[in-house]
C-alpha positions as CSV (number, residue, x, y, z in Angstrom):
1,M,27.2,170.9,87.0
2,S,29.7,173.3,85.4
3,S,31.4,172.5,82.1
4,N,35.0,173.2,81.3
5,N,33.9,176.3,79.3
6,D,31.8,177.5,82.3
7,E,34.8,177.1,84.5
8,Y,37.0,179.2,82.0
9,V,34.3,181.9,81.8
10,D,34.2,182.0,85.7
11,I,38.0,182.5,85.9
12,R,38.0,185.1,83.0
13,E,35.3,187.1,84.8
14,A,37.0,186.9,88.1
15,V,40.2,188.3,86.5
16,L,38.4,191.1,84.7
17,K,36.5,192.1,87.8
18,A,39.5,192.2,90.0
19,L,41.7,194.3,87.7
20,P,41.3,197.9,86.8
21,R,39.9,198.7,83.3
22,S,43.0,200.7,82.6
23,A,45.0,197.5,82.5
24,A,43.3,196.9,79.0
25,V,43.1,193.0,79.5
26,T,42.6,191.5,76.0
27,T,42.9,187.8,76.7
28,V,42.8,185.3,79.6
29,E,44.3,182.1,78.7
30,Y,45.2,178.7,80.1
31,E,49.1,177.9,79.8
32,G,49.3,174.5,81.5
33,P,49.2,175.1,85.3
34,E,49.4,178.8,84.9
35,I,46.6,181.4,83.8
36,A,48.2,184.0,81.5
37,I,46.7,187.6,81.6
38,Y,47.4,189.5,78.4
39,S,47.2,193.2,78.7
40,K,47.8,196.3,76.5
41,A,48.9,198.2,79.5
42,P,51.0,195.8,81.6
43,K,52.8,198.7,83.3
44,I,49.8,199.2,85.4
45,L,49.8,195.7,86.7
46,L,53.5,195.6,87.2
47,D,53.5,198.9,89.2
48,D,50.8,197.3,91.3
49,G,52.2,193.8,91.8
50,D,50.5,193.2,95.0
51,K,47.0,193.2,93.2
52,I,48.1,190.2,91.0
53,K,49.5,188.5,94.2
54,A,46.3,189.1,95.9
55,L,44.2,187.8,93.1
56,A,46.4,184.8,92.8
57,R,46.0,184.0,96.5
58,K,42.1,184.5,96.3
59,M,41.7,182.3,93.2
60,R,44.4,179.9,94.5
61,K,45.9,179.9,90.9
62,R,49.3,180.7,89.4
63,L,48.9,184.0,87.5
64,V,51.3,185.4,85.0
65,V,51.0,188.8,83.2
66,R,52.1,189.2,79.5
67,S,51.9,191.9,77.1
68,A,49.3,191.9,74.2
69,P,51.3,191.1,71.0
70,E,50.3,194.5,69.4
71,V,52.0,196.7,72.1
72,R,55.4,194.8,72.1
73,L,58.4,196.7,70.7
74,P,59.9,195.3,67.4
75,H,62.7,192.9,68.1
76,E,65.6,195.2,67.2
77,E,64.3,198.0,69.3
78,A,63.6,195.7,72.1
79,E,67.0,194.2,72.0
80,K,68.6,197.6,71.8
81,T,66.6,198.7,75.0
82,V,67.6,195.5,76.8
83,R,71.3,196.1,76.2
84,Q,71.0,199.7,77.4
85,L,69.2,198.7,80.6
86,V,71.4,195.8,81.5
87,P,75.0,196.7,82.6
88,E,77.8,195.4,80.4
89,E,79.3,193.5,83.3
90,A,76.4,191.0,83.0
91,E,78.0,189.8,79.8
92,I,74.9,189.0,77.6
93,T,75.7,186.2,75.2
94,S,72.4,186.1,73.5
95,I,68.9,187.6,73.1
96,D,66.0,185.7,71.6
97,F,62.4,186.3,71.3
98,D,59.5,183.8,71.9
99,E,56.4,185.4,70.2
100,S,53.9,183.0,71.4
101,R,54.7,183.7,75.0
102,G,55.7,187.2,74.6
103,E,59.1,186.5,76.3
104,V,62.5,187.9,75.6
105,V,65.0,185.2,76.5
106,I,68.3,186.8,77.8
107,E,71.3,184.6,78.3
108,A,74.1,186.1,80.3
109,Q,77.3,185.2,82.2
110,K,76.0,187.0,85.3
111,P,72.2,186.6,85.4
112,G,72.0,188.3,88.7
113,L,73.0,191.7,87.0
114,V,70.2,191.1,84.3
115,I,67.6,190.7,87.1
116,G,68.8,193.6,89.2
117,R,68.1,194.4,92.9
118,S,64.8,192.7,93.9
119,G,64.0,192.2,90.1
120,S,64.2,196.0,89.4
121,T,65.9,195.6,85.9
122,L,63.5,193.0,84.8
123,R,60.5,195.3,85.6
124,E,62.1,198.0,83.7
125,I,62.7,195.8,80.8
126,T,59.0,194.9,80.6
127,R,57.9,198.5,81.2
128,Q,60.0,199.8,78.2
129,T,59.7,196.8,75.8
130,F,56.4,195.1,76.8
131,W,58.4,191.9,76.6
132,R,58.6,189.5,79.7
133,P,62.1,188.7,80.3
134,N,63.2,185.2,80.9
135,V,66.8,185.2,82.1
136,M,69.0,182.1,81.6
137,R,72.6,181.5,82.7
138,T,75.3,181.2,80.0
139,P,76.9,177.7,80.9
140,P,80.7,178.2,81.6
141,I,81.1,174.8,80.0
142,E,79.2,174.8,76.7
143,S,76.5,172.2,76.5
144,K,75.4,171.2,73.1
145,L,72.4,169.2,74.7
146,I,71.0,172.2,76.4
147,K,71.3,174.3,73.3
148,Q,69.4,171.6,71.6
149,I,66.7,171.4,74.3
150,R,66.3,175.1,74.2
151,Y,66.1,175.2,70.5
152,I,63.3,172.4,70.5
153,V,61.3,174.4,73.0
154,Q,61.6,177.8,71.2
155,S,61.1,176.4,67.7
156,E,58.0,174.6,68.8
157,A,56.7,177.4,71.0
158,A,53.4,177.9,69.0
159,N,52.7,174.1,69.1
160,R,53.7,174.0,72.8
161,N,51.4,176.8,73.6
162,R,48.4,175.0,72.0
163,M,49.3,171.9,73.9
164,F,49.4,173.7,77.1
165,R,46.1,175.3,76.6
166,D,44.6,171.9,76.3
167,I,46.6,170.8,79.4
168,G,45.2,173.8,81.2
169,Q,41.7,172.9,80.4
170,R,42.3,169.6,81.9
171,I,44.0,171.0,85.1
172,H,41.4,173.7,85.7
173,R,38.3,171.5,84.9
174,P,35.6,171.5,87.6
175,A,35.6,168.9,90.2
176,L,32.9,166.5,89.5
177,L,33.0,164.2,92.7
178,N,33.8,164.9,96.4
179,N,33.9,161.5,98.0
180,G,37.6,161.9,98.8
181,W,39.0,158.4,98.2
182,I,42.7,158.1,97.5
183,R,44.6,154.9,96.4
184,L,48.2,154.1,95.5
185,T,49.4,151.2,93.3
186,A,53.0,150.0,93.1
187,F,53.9,149.6,89.5
188,G,57.8,149.0,90.0
189,G,60.6,149.7,92.6
190,F,58.8,148.3,95.7
191,K,60.6,145.6,97.4
192,E,63.2,145.9,94.7
193,V,65.5,148.4,93.1
194,G,64.8,149.7,89.6
195,R,61.9,150.5,87.3
196,Q,60.6,152.9,90.1
197,C,56.8,153.8,89.4
198,M,53.7,154.3,91.3
199,F,50.2,155.3,90.4
200,L,48.1,157.6,92.5
201,Q,44.4,157.7,92.0
202,T,41.7,160.0,93.5
203,S,38.1,160.3,92.7
204,E,39.0,163.1,90.4
205,S,42.4,162.4,88.9
206,N,45.2,160.0,88.0
207,V,48.9,160.8,88.6
208,L,52.0,158.6,87.6
209,I,55.0,159.2,89.9
210,E,58.3,158.1,88.3
211,C,58.5,155.9,85.2
212,G,61.9,154.1,85.3
213,V,63.7,151.3,83.6
214,N,65.9,148.5,85.3
215,V,68.6,148.1,82.8
216,G,70.3,145.3,84.6
217,A,67.2,143.0,84.8
218,P,65.6,142.1,81.4
219,S,62.9,140.0,83.1
220,R,61.7,143.1,85.1
221,A,63.1,145.9,83.2
222,Y,59.8,147.8,82.8
223,P,57.2,149.2,85.2
224,R,53.8,147.2,85.3
225,L,51.9,149.7,83.1
226,D,49.8,146.7,82.2
227,M,47.7,146.8,85.4
228,P,43.9,147.0,84.8
229,E,43.5,150.3,86.7
230,F,46.0,152.0,84.4
231,N,44.7,153.9,81.4
232,L,47.2,156.1,79.6
233,N,44.5,158.3,78.1
234,E,43.2,159.1,81.6
235,V,46.5,160.2,83.2
236,D,46.4,163.9,84.3
237,A,50.1,164.3,85.2
238,V,53.5,162.6,85.4
239,I,56.0,163.5,88.1
240,I,59.8,162.7,88.0
241,T,62.0,163.2,91.0
242,H,65.4,163.0,89.3
243,A,67.3,162.0,86.3
244,H,68.6,158.5,87.0
245,L,67.3,155.9,84.5
246,D,65.6,153.8,87.2
247,H,63.2,156.8,87.7
248,C,63.0,158.4,84.4
249,G,64.1,156.0,81.6
250,M,60.6,155.0,80.4
251,V,59.0,158.5,80.2
252,P,59.4,158.7,76.4
253,F,57.6,155.3,76.2
254,L,54.5,157.0,77.4
255,Y,54.6,159.5,74.5
256,K,55.3,156.7,72.0
257,Y,52.0,155.2,73.0
258,G,49.9,158.3,72.9
259,Y,50.3,160.2,76.2
260,R,50.1,163.9,75.6
261,G,49.8,165.3,79.1
262,P,52.4,167.2,81.1
263,I,55.5,166.0,83.1
264,Y,56.6,167.9,86.2
265,M,60.3,168.1,87.2
266,T,63.1,170.6,87.8
267,A,65.0,172.2,85.0
268,P,68.3,170.3,85.9
269,T,66.3,167.0,85.8
270,L,65.0,167.9,82.3
271,N,68.5,168.4,81.0
272,L,70.0,165.4,82.7
273,S,67.1,163.0,82.0
274,T,67.3,163.8,78.3
275,L,71.1,163.2,78.3
276,L,70.7,159.8,80.1
277,Q,67.6,158.7,77.9
278,L,69.4,159.5,74.6
279,D,72.4,157.6,75.9
280,Y,70.2,154.6,76.9
281,L,68.9,154.5,73.3
282,D,72.5,154.6,71.8
283,V,73.9,151.9,74.2
284,A,70.8,149.6,73.3
285,E,71.4,150.1,69.6
286,R,75.1,149.4,69.9
287,E,74.4,146.2,72.0
288,G,71.7,145.1,69.5
289,K,69.0,145.3,72.2
290,L,65.3,146.4,71.9
291,R,65.0,150.2,71.9
292,P,61.6,150.8,73.8
293,Y,61.2,154.2,72.2
294,R,62.8,156.5,69.6
295,D,64.5,159.9,69.7
296,R,61.4,161.5,68.5
297,D,59.5,160.3,71.7
298,V,62.3,161.9,73.8
299,K,61.6,165.1,71.9
300,E,58.0,164.8,72.6
301,S,58.5,164.4,76.3
302,I,60.6,167.6,76.3
303,L,58.0,169.6,74.7
304,H,55.5,168.5,77.3
305,T,57.7,169.1,80.4
306,V,56.9,171.9,82.9
307,T,59.8,172.7,84.9
308,L,59.4,173.9,88.6
309,N,61.7,175.4,91.2
310,Y,61.9,174.1,94.7
311,G,59.1,175.4,96.9
312,E,56.9,176.4,93.8
313,V,53.3,175.3,94.3
314,T,51.4,174.3,91.2
315,D,48.0,172.7,90.3
316,I,48.4,169.5,88.2
317,A,44.8,168.3,88.5
318,P,41.5,169.6,89.8
319,D,42.2,168.2,93.3
320,V,46.0,167.9,93.3
321,R,48.6,170.5,94.0
322,L,52.4,169.7,93.6
323,T,55.4,171.1,95.3
324,L,59.0,169.9,94.7
325,H,61.6,170.1,97.5
326,N,65.3,169.5,97.7
327,A,66.1,165.8,97.9
328,G,70.0,166.1,98.2
329,H,70.5,163.0,95.9
330,I,71.8,164.5,92.6
331,L,71.5,167.8,90.8
332,G,67.9,168.8,90.7
333,S,66.6,165.8,92.7
334,A,63.3,166.4,94.4
335,I,61.1,165.2,97.1
336,V,57.5,165.2,95.9
337,H,54.8,166.8,98.1
338,L,51.2,166.3,97.0
339,H,48.3,168.3,98.5
340,I,45.2,166.4,97.6
341,G,41.7,167.8,97.8
342,D,41.1,170.9,99.7
343,G,43.8,169.9,102.3
344,Q,42.0,166.7,103.0
345,Y,45.1,164.5,102.3
346,N,49.0,165.2,101.9
347,L,51.6,162.8,100.7
348,A,55.3,163.1,100.5
349,Y,57.6,160.9,98.4
350,T,61.3,161.1,99.0
351,G,62.5,159.6,95.8
352,D,66.3,158.9,96.2
353,F,67.5,161.3,98.9
354,K,70.5,162.2,101.0
355,F,69.9,163.5,104.6
356,G,73.4,164.5,105.1
357,R,75.7,167.3,103.6
358,T,77.9,166.5,100.6
359,R,80.2,168.7,98.8
360,L,77.8,168.9,95.9
361,L,74.3,169.5,97.6
362,E,72.4,170.5,100.7
363,P,70.7,167.9,102.8
364,A,67.2,166.9,102.0
365,T,64.2,169.0,103.0
366,F,62.3,167.6,106.1
367,T,59.6,170.2,106.7
368,F,56.3,170.2,104.9
369,P,53.0,172.2,105.4
370,R,51.0,169.1,106.1
371,L,51.6,165.3,105.9
372,E,49.7,162.2,106.4
373,T,51.6,159.6,104.4
374,L,55.4,159.5,103.8
375,I,57.0,157.2,101.1
376,V,60.7,156.7,101.8
377,E,63.5,154.9,99.9
378,S,65.2,151.9,101.5
379,T,68.2,151.4,99.3
380,Y,70.6,151.3,102.4
381,G,67.8,150.5,105.0
382,H,69.4,147.4,106.5
383,P,71.0,147.5,110.0
384,T,74.4,146.7,108.5
385,D,74.2,149.6,106.0
386,K,76.5,152.1,107.8
387,M,78.6,154.7,106.0
388,P,81.8,156.0,107.7
389,P,82.2,159.5,108.6
390,R,83.0,161.8,105.6
391,Q,86.4,163.0,106.9
392,E,87.5,159.5,107.3
393,V,86.2,158.5,103.8
394,E,88.1,161.5,102.2
395,R,91.3,160.8,104.2
396,K,91.3,157.2,102.8
397,F,90.6,158.3,99.2
398,A,93.5,160.8,99.5
399,S,95.9,158.2,100.9
400,I,95.1,155.7,98.0
401,I,95.7,158.3,95.4
402,K,98.9,159.6,97.0
403,R,100.6,156.2,97.4
404,T,99.6,155.3,93.7
405,I,101.1,158.4,92.3
406,E,104.3,158.1,94.4
407,R,105.0,154.7,93.0
408,G,104.3,156.1,89.5
409,G,100.9,154.4,88.9
410,K,97.6,155.6,87.7
411,V,94.3,155.7,89.5
412,L,91.1,154.5,87.7
413,I,87.8,155.5,89.2
414,P,84.8,154.0,87.5
415,V,81.9,156.4,88.2
416,L,78.3,157.2,87.4
417,A,78.2,160.1,85.1
418,V,75.5,162.0,87.0
419,G,76.0,163.0,90.7
420,R,78.8,160.7,91.8
421,A,81.2,162.0,89.2
422,Q,80.7,165.6,90.2
423,E,81.0,164.8,93.8
424,I,84.4,163.1,93.2
425,M,85.5,166.0,91.0
426,L,84.8,168.3,93.9
427,V,86.8,166.2,96.3
428,L,89.7,166.0,93.9
429,E,89.8,169.7,93.4
430,D,89.8,170.3,97.1
431,L,92.5,167.7,97.7
432,V,94.8,169.3,95.2
433,T,94.0,173.0,96.2
434,K,94.9,172.0,99.8
435,K,98.0,170.1,98.6
436,R,96.8,166.9,100.3
437,I,97.6,164.9,97.0
438,P,100.1,166.1,94.2
439,K,98.7,168.4,91.4
440,I,98.2,165.7,88.6
441,P,96.0,165.7,85.6
442,V,92.5,164.3,86.1
443,Y,91.1,162.8,82.8
444,I,87.2,162.5,82.5
445,E,85.7,160.4,79.8
446,G,82.1,159.3,78.9
447,M,79.1,161.3,79.7
448,I,80.9,162.9,82.7
449,A,82.0,166.1,80.7
450,Q,78.3,166.7,79.3
451,A,76.8,166.0,82.8
452,T,79.3,168.4,84.4
453,A,78.4,171.1,81.8
454,I,74.8,170.8,83.0
455,H,75.9,171.1,86.5
456,T,77.6,174.5,85.8
457,T,74.4,175.6,84.2
458,H,72.5,175.3,87.3
459,P,74.6,176.5,90.3
460,D,71.5,177.7,92.1
461,F,70.7,174.1,92.9
462,L,74.2,173.3,94.2
463,S,75.4,173.5,97.9
464,K,75.7,176.9,99.7
465,K,79.4,176.6,99.7
466,I,79.6,176.0,95.9
467,R,77.2,178.8,95.3
468,E,79.3,181.1,97.3
469,M,82.4,180.1,95.4
470,V,80.6,180.7,92.0
471,F,78.6,183.9,92.8
472,H,80.8,185.7,95.2
473,Q,84.4,184.5,94.8
474,G,84.3,184.0,91.0
475,V,85.7,180.5,91.3
476,N,84.0,177.5,89.8
477,P,85.7,174.3,91.0
478,F,84.5,172.3,88.0
479,L,86.7,174.6,85.8
480,N,89.9,173.7,87.7
481,E,92.8,173.2,85.2
482,I,93.5,169.8,86.6
483,F,90.4,168.4,84.7
484,N,90.9,167.3,81.1
485,A,88.1,166.0,79.0
486,V,88.9,163.0,76.8
487,D,87.1,163.6,73.4
488,N,88.6,160.8,71.3
489,P,89.0,157.1,72.4
490,D,92.4,157.1,70.6
491,Q,93.7,159.3,73.4
492,R,93.3,156.3,75.9
493,E,96.6,154.5,75.2
494,E,98.6,157.8,75.3
495,I,97.0,158.5,78.8
496,V,97.8,154.9,80.0
497,E,101.4,155.2,78.9
498,G,101.8,158.8,80.1
499,E,102.5,160.3,83.5
500,P,100.9,159.5,86.7
501,C,97.1,160.6,86.8
502,V,93.6,160.0,87.8
503,I,91.2,158.7,85.3
504,M,87.4,159.0,85.8
505,A,85.3,157.1,83.3
506,T,81.9,155.7,83.0
507,S,80.2,153.1,83.6
508,G,80.5,152.8,87.5
509,M,80.2,149.1,87.4
510,L,82.5,148.2,84.6
511,A,79.5,147.1,82.8
512,G,80.3,148.9,79.6
513,G,81.7,152.3,78.6
514,P,85.2,153.6,78.6
515,S,86.0,152.5,82.1
516,V,86.1,149.0,80.7
517,E,88.8,149.8,78.2
518,Y,90.8,151.7,80.7
519,F,90.7,148.7,83.1
520,R,91.9,146.3,80.4
521,L,94.9,148.5,79.9
522,L,95.7,149.3,83.4
523,A,95.0,145.9,85.1
524,P,98.2,144.0,84.4
525,D,100.4,146.8,86.0
526,E,100.7,146.5,89.8
527,K,101.7,150.1,90.1
528,N,98.1,151.1,89.1
529,T,95.0,151.2,91.4
530,L,91.2,150.6,90.7
531,V,89.0,152.6,93.2
532,F,85.4,151.7,93.4
533,V,83.3,154.6,94.8
534,S,79.8,153.3,94.1
535,Y,77.7,150.1,94.4
536,Q,78.8,147.2,92.1
537,G,75.8,145.2,90.9
538,E,75.7,141.4,91.0
539,Q,76.8,139.8,87.8
540,T,78.9,142.9,86.7
541,L,82.6,142.9,86.0
542,G,83.0,145.4,88.8
543,R,81.6,143.0,91.4
544,R,83.8,140.1,90.3
545,I,86.9,142.4,90.5
546,Q,85.7,143.6,93.9
547,K,85.4,140.0,95.1
548,G,89.0,139.4,94.1
549,W,89.2,137.7,90.7
550,K,92.8,137.8,89.5
551,E,92.0,137.0,85.9
552,V,89.1,138.0,83.6
553,Q,88.3,137.3,80.0
554,M,87.8,140.5,78.0
555,R,87.7,141.5,74.4
556,N,90.4,143.8,73.0
557,R,89.7,146.6,70.5
558,E,90.2,144.1,67.6
559,G,87.4,142.0,69.1
560,Q,89.6,139.3,70.2
561,T,88.9,137.5,73.6
562,T,92.0,137.6,75.9
563,V,92.7,136.8,79.4
564,V,93.7,139.9,81.4
565,P,95.6,139.5,84.6
566,V,94.5,141.7,87.6
567,N,97.6,142.7,89.2
568,M,96.6,146.3,89.9
569,E,95.6,147.3,93.6
570,V,91.8,147.3,94.0
571,E,90.2,149.4,96.7
572,T,86.6,150.2,97.6
573,V,85.9,153.6,99.3
574,E,82.4,153.7,100.7
575,G,80.8,156.9,101.8
576,F,80.5,159.0,98.6
577,S,76.9,157.8,98.1
578,G,74.1,160.1,97.2
579,H,71.7,157.9,99.1
580,S,71.1,158.1,102.9
581,D,72.3,155.2,104.9
582,R,70.2,153.4,107.5
583,K,71.0,155.9,110.3
584,Q,70.2,159.0,108.0
585,I,66.9,157.5,106.8
586,L,65.7,156.9,110.4
587,N,66.9,160.4,111.4
588,F,65.0,161.8,108.6
589,V,61.7,160.0,109.5
590,K,62.1,161.1,113.2
591,R,62.7,164.7,112.1
592,V,60.0,165.0,109.5
593,N,57.6,167.7,110.4
594,P,54.8,167.3,110.7
595,V,54.9,163.5,112.0
596,P,53.1,161.4,109.3
597,E,50.3,159.0,110.2
598,R,51.7,156.3,107.8
599,V,55.3,155.4,106.3
600,L,55.5,153.3,103.2
601,T,59.0,151.9,102.2
602,C,60.2,151.4,98.6
603,H,63.3,151.4,96.4
604,G,65.2,148.7,98.2
605,E,65.8,144.9,98.4
606,A,62.8,143.1,99.9
607,S,64.5,142.4,103.1
608,K,65.6,146.2,103.5
609,C,62.1,147.4,102.8
610,M,60.5,145.1,105.3
611,N,63.1,145.6,108.0
612,L,63.2,149.4,107.8
613,A,59.3,149.5,107.9
614,S,59.4,147.2,111.0
615,T,61.9,149.5,112.8
616,I,60.1,152.7,112.0
617,H,56.9,151.1,113.3
618,K,58.5,149.9,116.6
619,S,60.6,153.0,117.3
620,L,58.0,155.7,116.3
621,N,54.7,153.8,116.6
622,I,53.7,154.8,113.2
623,D,51.7,152.7,110.8
624,T,54.1,151.2,108.4
625,K,53.9,149.0,105.2
626,A,56.4,147.6,102.6
627,L,54.3,147.3,99.4
628,Q,55.3,145.0,96.7
629,V,55.0,145.4,93.0
630,T,51.3,145.3,91.7
631,E,49.9,145.8,95.3
632,T,47.4,148.6,95.9
633,I,46.9,150.5,99.2
634,K,43.9,152.7,100.1
635,L,45.3,155.8,101.6
636,R,41.9,157.3,102.4
């Protein structure tokens, strides 16, 4: 039976045997899921890139070539060379060096010009400087959070590399057993919405998929990490599909209690989840609630994150390969595909997904290499969950805004900061551009501005239409002059007393945040309109207003409780959701290729999970099941 060290020796010998001596390979190291080949003559390997690709296919490993430290140009010379090779039109904004990984980090307004045709400029940078270029887009809207995340990663590069060498040893360790059993346990978010979490176990590995928090239900806020089969020290990997708190809110909690393994997600999810986790801590502190983890635990989770692009295949355990696919829900949201064993079993989990085109994102991917089990969300899985056609939705939305503005009123739209806010911004920008509504100021407050800045950093993850506008037309709809970020709460009364406008503010359920203060100020005036564009949870102020309450008790800025009359018009516009409705879910399951042997339902009220599972079974003759929290199912 091979040891970890024997496995490493085998990998190193395979690399040295396959590559020419002239490549002068000095070191072969684990870097998390990747195997890094350090060479004194990387030009040879770059000029014959097919050799590395062939070796990667043969070894079935992700290989990356880096220059040995002794041959890299000094920083000043390397920066000068980079600026000579990259055209000025690329508008480089910064150049930094990561010594531990041998990378030159180039941030530019137009990264495509840094990359060059088919990567030609990148290859030339490596040939002349012996630094491996890592190109990043300069956000058109500056994000302090993204800068902070990049600083954390770069300043801790040496420690991070040590971590990833240890992680690599765990990933590439030899398989000990081959009996092929696979089981899945529901830790949260099954026959319920919130605290999404499931635990996948094989004979070789343990993978946690999602780790969310239910902020609206104290009695079942956290996933069931107390189950007997769960041992934090034995977890190989954590996978996060997207940045909403009910899917990622408890990830730093794992690091608080000693987890030091990797988390896999897309780059936008890393940025957005960090934003929401820090906000979650701030809100808990302001409200005097328990903070389940600290800022330092958020930092630790950042340092252990491996970001992946859609379609990128990576080993996460000796017998598990992961691929993330577009889910169409929010920026960077992913469908998880797991290839278990040597092709013995394949599982796909949709996370929250949208199987329909929106202004912001492309529809969810539905084709996979192989598939035995599909786990699908059921948020809108009931037969009555039908969303109207998008054209009709936007027409109604435009009509509400137009008539409110014409009578001299203001429109308040409470929104979720991530996803829904940006979708509404794109709709408003289009309505103004096409003159379907008057050109009025749109004020945005809360986390919306920060989340939008992150969206502008990752246009590659947006819809084809938005990418076309950004890359080829030089137009970024998020930068339209109608949008005005509110930086100071003192501006609110001035906005409310000013000209007709649209106000977008968090939270989307009037459960806290600036939307509550705007509502208090706007509610008494019948000229104003409140437009709900997202789900209003039970027991929230939003749900009470939606039901028709004409008076509510609220605290003013001085802390005094007053009765606020609700004279403003109240409208609900359904159809902007980032979730699939019942029809879209069923269409997705019908079109998934290949056809799965089993479908499990999750992320929905109990009745919806069970009804959807029953319908899929009857219509497609597929084995289905609606698990409940703490239940385990044997997949193989």
